[in-house]
N, C-alpha and C positions, 0 to 999 in steps of 0.2 A: 171866294173859296180859294184855298191854297193847297197845292199838292207838295207833299214832302215825302222823302224816302228815308227809311230807317232800316238798316240791316237788310237792304234788298226788298223791303215791303213798302207798298204805297200807302201813305197816310193822307187822308183828306181832312183838312182843317176848315170848318165852316164858321166864319165870323159874321154871319147875317144876324139881323135883329132878333128874329124868332129863335134862332139858335142861342143867342146870348141870354135871352129871357129864360129859356128852358134850363140853361145851365145854372143861372142864379137860383131858380126855383129848386133845382136839385140840391144845391149847396145849403140852402136855408131850410130844407125839410127837417122835421123832428128826428127822423131815423139817422139822418146824416150827422146831426148834432150829437146824438147819443153815441154813435160809433166813434166820433172824433174825441169826445170826452173820455171814453173808455181807452182809446189809444194813448192819449196823453197820460192818463192815470197809470196805465200799464208801463209806459216808458219811465214815469217817475218812480214807480215801484222797482222796476228793473235797475234804475240808476242808484236808488237807495240800497238795494240788495248788493249791487256791484261794489259800491263804495264800502258797504259793510264787510263784504268778503275780502276786499283789498285791505281793509283796516284790520280784520281778524288775521289775515295772512301776514300782514306786517307785524302785528303783535306776536303772532306765532313765530315768525322768522326772527323777530327780535329776541324772543324767549329762547329759541334754539341757539342763536348766536351767543347770548349771554351764558347759556349752559356750556357751550364749547369753551368760552373764555374762562368760566369758573372752574372747569375741569383741567385747565392748563396748569402746569407746575408753577409755583410762585417764583418770581424773579430772584428772591433771596435763597431759594433752595436749589437752584440749578448750578451746575459747574460746567463752564464752557472751556475750561483748560483741557488740552488734549490728554487723554488717558491711555496708557498702554505704550510702553517703549521697549525697544529691543535691548537686550543685555549683551554687552560686548566683553569677550574674553581676550586678554593679552598674555603673551608668554613673557618670560623673563627678559627678553630683548625688546619688548615693546611692540611686538608684531601681533596683529589680530589672528587668533587661531579659530575663533568661531563666534557667530552671533546667534543668540537664543531669541527666537521670535515666537511668542505665544499668539493666540488669536487676536487679530487687530492690534498688533503690538510692534510691527517693524517700523518704528519711528525713532528718529534722532532729533531731539529738540534743538532749534536754533532761535536766537532772538532776532528781532526785526533789523537791528543794525548789522547782523551777520548775513542778511539776505540782500543781495544787490538790488538797486533800484530797477534794473531791467527786468528782473524776475517779478518784483512787485507789480510793475507796470503791465507786464504781459498777462498776468492773471486778472488784474482789474479790467484791462481792455476787453478780454474775451468773456469774462464772467459777470462784470457789474460796472458798466462804464460810468454810472452816476454814483459810484460808491462814495466818493469824497464829498458829495453834496446832499444825498438823501438822509433821512432820519432813521433808517433801518429797513424801510420798505420803498419800493420803486413803483409809484402810482401809475406812471405811464406804462411800465412793464406789466403791471397787473391787468390794466384794460386790454393791452395787446394779447396777453395770455388768455383772458376771458373770452375775447372774440374768437380766438383760434379754438378754444375748448367748445364753444357753442357751435361753431361751424363744422369742426371735424370730430367732435366728441372725443377729444384727445387732451388729457390732463397732464401730459408730459411737459408741455410748455409751462414752466413754473414761474417765470419772472422772479425767481428767488435771488435775493441779494446775497452778497458774501456774508453778511450778518446772519441772514436766514439759513444759509448753507451751514454755517458754523453751528447754529443751534440744532439743525437737523442731524448733523453728524455726532454731536456730543450729548444732546438731550434726547433725541428721538431715534437713536440707534441707526442712523443713516436713512430713515424713511422707508422701511421695508413693509409697507402696508399691503394688504391683499385686496382691498376694495376701494372704489373711487370715493365713497363716502368717508372712509377713514383718511384718505389722502386729503380731501377737502378740510376735514377737521384738523389734521396736522398742519396744513398750510395756514389756517386761521390762527392757530396757536403760535406757530412760528412768527407770523407777522406781529402778533400781539407782544410776544416776548422780545422780538427784534427792536421794536420801538423803545421798550424799557431798557434793553441792554445798552443801547447807544447813549442812554442817559447816565449809565453807570461807568462805562469804560470808553476810552478814546478809540479813534479809528485805527491808529497804529497797532494797538493791542489786539483789536479784533482781527486785523489782517495777519498779525503774527500768529495768533491762535489758528486761524484758518489755514495758513500756509504750512502749519505743522500737523494738520488734521487730515487733509484730503488724500484720497486714494489715487496713487499715481502709477498703478500697474506693477507687475513683477513682485507682488507682495510687499510693496513699499508704501508707507504712509508719510506724507510730508515731503517738502522739497529737499531736505538734506539727505534723507535715505534714498530718494529717487536720483539725486545728483551723483551719489556714490555708486549707485547700481548701474546707471546708464553711462556715466562718464568717468568714474573712478576718481572723482575729485569733489571737494567741498562746494556747496552751493555758492559760497562767496566768490568762487572763481569762474562762475558761468558767464558766458557772453550773451548777446542779444539772441543770436541764432539758437543757442542751447536753451535759453530761457523760454523761447517760443515752442521748442520741442516739448518741454515738460508741461507748459501751460496747455498745450494742445491735447494732452492726455486726459485732462480732467473730466470732460463730459462723457467719455466712454473709454475707461482704462483698457478694456480688452481690444476694442476696435482700433484705437489709436496708439497701441503699444508700439514704440519705435523699433523694438527688436523683432517682434513677431510680424508686425505689419508696417514696415517703414514707408511704403507708398501712401498708406492712409494717413500716417502721421505727417508726411511731407505736405499733403494737401491741407491738412489742418494747420500746420505751422504757417503756411502761406496766408491763411485767413487770419491767424493771430497777428502776424506781422503787418498785414493790411490794416487791421483794427488799431494797432499801435501807431501806425503812421497817420491814419485818419484822425485819431484822438490826440495827435501831436506829441506822442511819447518818444518817437524817433523821427528823424528827418529822412529825406529821400535817399541820401547817400548811405545811411545806416541800414535803411530798408533793403537797398540793392545789395549791399555787402552781405547781409544776413541771408538773403535768398541764394547768393552764390556759394555760401559756405557748404562744403560737402560734409556736413555733420554726421550723416548716417554711416559713412565709412568709419569714422572714429568710434561710433557706437558699436558697430559690428566687430571691430578689432578688439575693443575693450571687453566686449561680451565673450569673445573667444578665450581671452586670457583669464577672465573671471571664472568661466565655466570649468576650466582646468585647475583652478586653485582650490585649496582646502576650504576657503570661505564659501564656496558655492554649494557645498554639501550640507545637508541638515543633519547628517549622521555624525554624532559626536565621537571623539576618540575615547579610548579606555581612560586616558589621563583625565579628560574633561568629564567623563562619567563619574569618576571618583571625586573630582573637584566639585561637581554639582551636589553630590551627596554631602560633602563636608560643608559647603556653603549653606545648604538647607538646614543641616544640623546646628550650625553656629547661629544662624538667624533665630532659630527656636531657643537655643540654650542661652545665648548672650543677649538677645534683644527681646525675648519673650514672644516671638511670633507663633501663631498657630501653624499647623501644617499647611492649611490653605493660604494663609498670609505669606508664608515662606515661599510657597510654590508660585504665587502670583508675583511676588517680588522678583523671583529669579527669572520668570518667563515673560513678565509684562511690566516690570518695574524700571527698566532702563538702567540697570546696574552696570557699573564698570568694575570688572574683576581682574586684578593683576595676579596671574598665576606664577608659580615657582618653576614652571617647566622650562628647561634649557633646550632650545630647539636643536642644537648640535648634538647633544647627548641623546635626546629622544630619537633623532634620526638614526644614530648608530644602533640604538636598542631595537628600533623597528626593522632596520635592514638585516641585522643578524638573526633576530627571532623569526623573521618571515622567510629566511633563506632555507629551503628544504635540505641543502647540503649539510646543515648542522644537525639534522634529525635522522633517526633511524630510516634505513632504506625501505623498510617494510611498513611505512606509515599507511594508514587507512582512513577512509572517510566514514564517520559515524552518521547514520541517517537520522535526521531530526524532522519529524512530521507531525502536524496537528490538523485535524479535520473536525469541523462542527457541522451537524446537520439537524434538520427538523423533519421528523417522520410525518406521514399523513394524519396520524392521530394527534399531532401538535406537540409531541414530546421532543425535547432537545437532547441530543446525544453528542458526546465528545470522544474523539479517538486520537491516539498518538502512536509514536514508533513502538511503544511497548505492547500496545494492543495488536499492532501489525505483526510484531514478532511472535506473539502468542498464537496468532492465526496461522502463520506459516510454519511454526514448529509442529503443528499437528500434521502438516503435509510433508514437511522436510525436517526430520530430526537433525539437530545441530545447526539449524538456521540461526543467523545472528544479524545484527543491524550494522555490521561493519563491512565495507566494500572497498575494493581497490579500483573499481570501475563505476563511475556515477551512472552510466547508462543502464547498467544492470540494476542498480538500486532503484532507478526510475521505473523500470519494468515492474518491480515488485510493488511499488507505490501505485502504479496504474491498476494492477490486478486487485490490490486491496481496496482501492477506491471504487472499483466496479462492484466489488462484493458489498460495499456499504451503501453506495448511492444507487439505489434501485428506483423503480418508477415512482413518481410523486414524492420522492425524498428531495428536500431542498437543502443545498449547501449554503451555510451561513458564514463560513470562514474556513480558510485553508492556507497552510504555510508549509513550505518544503525547503530544507537547508541541508547542506552537507558539511559537517564539521570535521576538519582534519584532526587526526589523532596519531601520536600523543600530542597533548596540548602543553602550553607553557605559560608561566607568569614571571615577570621580572620587575623588580623595584630597585631604583638607584637613588640614594639620597646623600645629602651633605650632613655628616654626623655632627658638625659643629653648630649648626643652626636648625636642624630638623627639616630643612626644605627638601621636598621630593622633587628631584630634577628630571626624572623620567619614569614612566610606568607603562608596562605592557600587560594587558589582561588576557591575552590569547593570541594565537596565530591563525592565519587564514583570513579571508575577507570578512570585514565587519559589516553586517547587512542592516543593522538598525542601531539606534541609540539605546542606551540603558540596557544592553544585553548583559549576559553573565560576565562579570569582571573577576577573573580568577586571581587577580592580585589583591582585591579588596573585599570581595563578597563571597568567595569560595572558601569554605572551611575544610582544611586538609590535616591529616595527622602529620605532625612535624618530625617524627622519627628521631634520629640521634642528634639533630640540631638542638633538641630540647635538653640534652645532657648538660651542656654548658650552663644554660639558663636556670634549669630547675635544680641542679645538683651541685656542680662545681662552683658556681658563683656564690651561693649562700655558704657552701662549705668553707671557702676561703675568707668570706667577708664576715661571718659571724660564728662559725663552728670551730674556729681555731685550727683548721687544717691548712696544709700548705701543698705546694707542688711536690714536695719531697715525702709527704705522708704516704705510707704504704698500706695497701689493702691486699688481701689474699684472693687471688683469682682461683676459684675452686668450685666444685659442684655446689649448687646453692638453690634453695627453694624460697619463694616468698614466705616470710614468717607466718606460721600457723596454717599453712596450706600445703598441698601436694603439687603445686604448680612450680615447675622448675624454670629457672631463668637460664636461657641459653645465650652464649656469645654468638655474635653474628656470623662468625667463621667456624661454627661447630662447637663441639664439646671438648676441645683441647684447652688445657689450663696452664697458666704461666707462673702460678705460685704468687709470691710476694712481688708486687709491682707498685711503683710510685704513681700518684695521681696524674702526674704529667704524662706518663705513658698511657694511663687510662683514657685521657683526653685524646692523645695522639692516635691511638689505635682503636678508639671508640669501643672500649671494652664494656660490655653490658653488665656483667656480674660485679665488677669493680664499682660501676656507677650506682647500681641499685643498693649495694651494701653501704656506699657512701651516703646516699640519700636517707637510708635507714637511720644513720647517726645524726644527720641534719634534721630529720623529721619532715614529712610532707607538708605539714601546716606552715612551717617556717618557709619552705620553698614556695608554697602557694602565695604567701604574702609578698615575697620578693617578685614573683611573676606578675602579680597585680600591679605592683609599683613600677614594673617595667612596661606597663601599658598593654598587657595581654588581657583583653576584655571578654574573651570567649570561654574562659574556664568555668567549670560548673562546681559550685561550692556544695550544694545539696539540692538534688532534684528528685521528686517523687513522681513516677509515671502513673497513669490511670490505673494500671493493674497492680500498683503498690510497690513496684521496683524502685530502689533508691540508687541514684547515680551521683557520684562525686569524683572529682579529679584529685582530691586530697588523699592520694594513695601512692604507694611505691611505684606502680607502673608509670606514673608521671615522669619518673627519671628517664625512661626510654621514649617519652613522647606518646605514651598511651593515654589519650584523652577521650572524654565523652563526645565532644563535638569536633575539636580540632582548632586550628589557628588560621589566620590570614597571612599572606606573604607580607603585606604592609606592616602589620603589627610585629611580626617576627623580625623583619629587617630593622624596624625601629628599635627593638630591644637590643639587637646586636650593635646598632649604632651607639647605644649608651655605653657599651663596653669600649668601643673605639673612641668615644669622647671622654675618656678618663672617668667613667662612672656616672656621667651626667646624662640623664634621660631628657630628651626633648620631644615633645609631641610632634609627630610628623605633620607637616603642613603642605598643602597644595596651592596656597595663595598667600599673598602678603597684605592685600588691602582690598576693601570693597567700598566703592563710592555709589551714592544714589544718583539719580539722573540729573540732579542739580549740582553735582560735584562735591557734595558733602560726604565726609567720611562716615560710613556706617560701622565698619569694623576694621580696626588696624590690628592685623594678626601678629601680635607680639608673641614670640616663642614662649611656650610654657615649659619650664625646665625644673628639674629636681635632681639632687644628688641621691642616687639609689644605692650605690656601692662606693666603697673607698677607692681612691685613685690607685692605691696599691693592689687592690683586688683586680681592678680592670687591667693593670699592666701584667699581672701574673697570668690572667686568662689570655691576653693578647700574645704573650710570649709562648705560651703552650700551644696556642692555635697557629702560630707560625710554624711549629713543628708538624702540625697536621698537613700543611701544604708542602713543606720541604721533604718530609720523610714519613708521613702518615697516610691516612686514607684519602687525602685530598691532593695527591701529587699531580693529578691531571689538571688541576687549577693553577699550577705554578706558572708564573710568567716566563715566557721565553723571548718575547719581543721588546720588553722594556725592563729596566733595572729599577725595581720598586718593591719594597717589602710588602708582604700581604699576610693576612691571618684569616682563618676561617674554619668552618666546621661542616662536615658532610652529614647527610641525613637520608636514611632509607627505611621504608616501612616494610612490613611483611610482604613476601612475594614480589618485592620491588615495585609495589603499586605507586608509591610516592617517592620521588627523587628530589633531594634538596641540596643546595649549597648556599650557606650564608657566610659572607666574608667581607673584608674591608682592607683598605690601604690607609695611610695617614691622611688621605684626602676624602675618599668616598666609601660608603657602605652599600653593598648590593646583595640582594637575595634572589635566588631562582628556584622555581618549582617546575618539575616536569612530570607528566603522567596522563593517563586517560581519564576523561571526565567521569566515566562510569566504572572506575576502579578495575582496570584490566592489568594482569601481570605483564611485566616488561622484560624483554630479553636484553636490550641495550640499556645498561645502567651507568653509562659514562657521558652521554651527550650533553647533559646539563652542565657538567663541570667545564667542558670545552667551550660551551656558549658563555658561561660566566667569565672565563679567562679571556675569551676573544673580545667581549664587550668592554671589559675593564682595561684591557690593553689599548684598544682603539680609543677609548675615552681619554685615558691619560696621555696618549700621543696627541690627540686632537687638541687637548688643553695645554699641551707643552709643559707638563708638570715636572718639576725637578725632583730627583730622588731625595727623600728624607726618611729618617728612621722614626719608628714609634718612640715618642719621648718617654724616658724613664723618670718617674716622679722621685722626689727626695725621700719619699716614704719607703723606698725599696733599697734593700741591702743584698749583698751576695755572700754566699758561704759555700764551702765544699762539704758535700754530704755523701753518705753511703746510700746508693740507690737500692740496695737490697733490704735495708731496714728503715731508711728515712732519717737516721740519726747523723750526727756530725761524723765525718769520715776521719779515720786514722790513716793519714795519707799513704804511707808505704804499704800498709797491710791491705787497705781497701782497694788501692790502685792495683795491687797484684791480682785482684779478682775482677778488674775492670769495673769497679763499682764506685770509685771516687769521682764525683762530678760536681762542677760548680752549679749552684742553683740560686734562684732569686727568692727572696722572702720579703714580706712586709716586716718593717721594724718590730722588734720584740716578739717575733714568731720563730726565730732561729732555734732549732732544737738545742737544749742544754746538755743532753746526754750524747756520749760518743758511741760509736758503733760497738755492738757486742756480738753481732752475728759473725764477724770476722775477728779472730783473736791472734791469728798467726799469718805470716806471709805465705801466700800460696806457693807451693813448690813449683819451680820452673820445670817444664817438660824436660825429661832426660834426653840429652842428645846422643845419638848413636855414635860411639867412638870411631875415629878414623882407623882404617887398617894400617897397622904399623909392623915394623920388623920385629919378629919375636925375640930377637937378640937384644932389643932395646927395652929396658924395664919401664912399665907405666907407673908414674909416681902416684902415691896416694894423696888425695885432696882432703884435708881436714874439713869437717862440717862447721859452718858458721852458725851463730845463734839463730839467724833467720831461717836457715835450712831445717832447723829442728822444730820450728813452729808449724803446727798443722791446725786445720779447722776442726773444732770438736764436732761440728755437724757432720763431718766426713769420717768420724770414728778415730781421729788422731788424738794424740796426747798434747797437753799443754806443758811445755817446759819453761815458759817465761810468760805467765798470764799477766794481764793488765787488770788490776783490781780497782783502780781509781783513775779515770781519764784526766783528772785535774793534777795528778802527781807528775812531776817532771821526770821524764825518763829519757834515755838516750834517743837521739833523732832516728837511729836505725830501727827502732821498734815502734814506739808510740809518740806522735808529735805533741809538742806543747800546744795549749789552747791558742796561743797567738799565731801559730803556724797553720791553723785550720782553714785559712782562706777567707775570713770574714772581711768584706770590703764595704765600706759605707759609701753610697753613691750620692 
């Protein structure tokens, strides 16, 4: 007998003979055999079932796996090239003015040979150390990640190779799954596609695509965009330390952002450098030097300068707003893009756009138009307010400054939305908001702005090539991109600036009229109506005046009567040819009213909708350019992200009027500035000829000046956005003058005159009738003036309104001694000639101006002053 202990209990083992026999008997009994057979049979059944379950599970797993593989996109259908690039805008001096970044588009593509080896090595070291040897998947990495996932139930350890990450970013939208099952499915498909992809393209290309795809923080995608953002230099110029900084961002762009979290990035950079050393990409000395580099100080310094630069803001300028509209339109018109395609090309296509903006000129325009000293002292802020809410019943309601105004008018008669104090305006907004946003009302949107009034727009362009060099769409802070651009998108009544374009231009070009043609300034009604035409300065009339004076003094009645002879339809056709696209030919409203600009009020700028400053300025530029119209352009060239030319903006030009017509208008508009309605625009700081035309609408709501020098054409509009009367009606001319003087000084432009074409001749005419002057007779009435004409348009008739020399005023005789006789002075023939219009008699009438008569009475034709230029 043996005593044994098991787990603290005494076991007695009896090995005696009787005991052994009893044991044998027990083992060989029938019950025991049955139980044993049943046990073996059960085990065998269990084993069979287990094997069956495993087999079924394997088949099921295989089926699931095949299903995932089958649902993966085909290798021939995927595109792993990076999609979405930032568009870069350059000014005329080659400086970046803005980057347009759509969603997932702040990327600047660089080829692998432009990416230094230290950058490539840094990313490979930290992201995929076996990149150069595996076939697309890292088996060792997969087992490691699987072990971590089973142990920690964490699927974040991906073991993703660079090839897989490229596929994730380009094919699977960055892997934004919401469940673990979806993540597993995506991982399997990634691996499946990665193996195939590496059979299609080489490692260098895969790495190139990857380094242009990855998110590197600060809204940058790819190493070039990141290098420019953090260091202000191309990726090709990065050193080992800087390469490690960028590579360290990859795994968590927010946490490892070297601007927001430099300490985090410093720790990660050390890990990257250690990996590079361990994997023998750098040696010990390079490793030590990189660790010692104070790279974060450089990053901070550059970030400070970047943040204060124009490139840092996503708010586009008025010039760029207009530029984007033109680019979008040209992509559609010239390349056949849809609206969506044009938008995507602009914001995600990686275009390079070379604008016409001259930074020096733009700066001058901005400085002057933003200076309150040039505007009325009583400027006010217009309240701009938008509020959107959802009421408890689920209905959405929208409110704005006009509904606010209506609310307070009931409480305060005379209330308006203009304030001199922003704080007071804010109090009204707060009260109104409290009235709207009651219990259980949800605010879904709210916006509050204060817009300085009066506002302004300014356009300056080179009339020779149509390039818009500067553009201002408003004054005051610009709070968003694509806001109201008063230079290009705001339609305003052009007032008297339209007189030149609508009336005098076609009158000289096609209706046979000249600067000397006379029109009667008198009481006048629009034909067939009782609507009287008033001159801007009241109902005083000047009788017969030449059209030159009609332009100089901006005479309404003379202009309308001239257009009546030209006909509105002829004028309309000219205006369309001058690039005015906002005219209304024939429009029928819903209530049956018919609107058309082909009517006589067009002469005075009375239009259905109005015009834009840009188009009005471009029309005046055609006059300045000897009658050649050039479509205004805000860019010269557009390249795609591969550097191919998409659009080469060749100027679109056409001769819309004769060069003689252009010169006559220029010469007349010089008078506007020197002695007409535009004298406040006359230069005082520079010696440079200028021509232009003023424009004012009823109640001084719109103020215009359109003018030019031999170098530049510029147009200015001033007024209140909501059409308020203005007391100060001169500030816009001062602004135009100031900007043009500063621009010409800045560019150091030498004085030059407007060039007279060969088609112009000069003759002496009588300004009282428009016919050729009889020198001595017309001069006595101060009516003989030299005038310019297009060849073959000099009047053939001589003056008939003056037939005698005007008597000279009788001089009071000197007091003399009465003893001295006063001699009688016999009358000369000239003294006996009087003007029949004054009731005198004609003692020596001129019956034929071509008849040679003595020089003291009527000049011979050759002495009439005709000069061929």
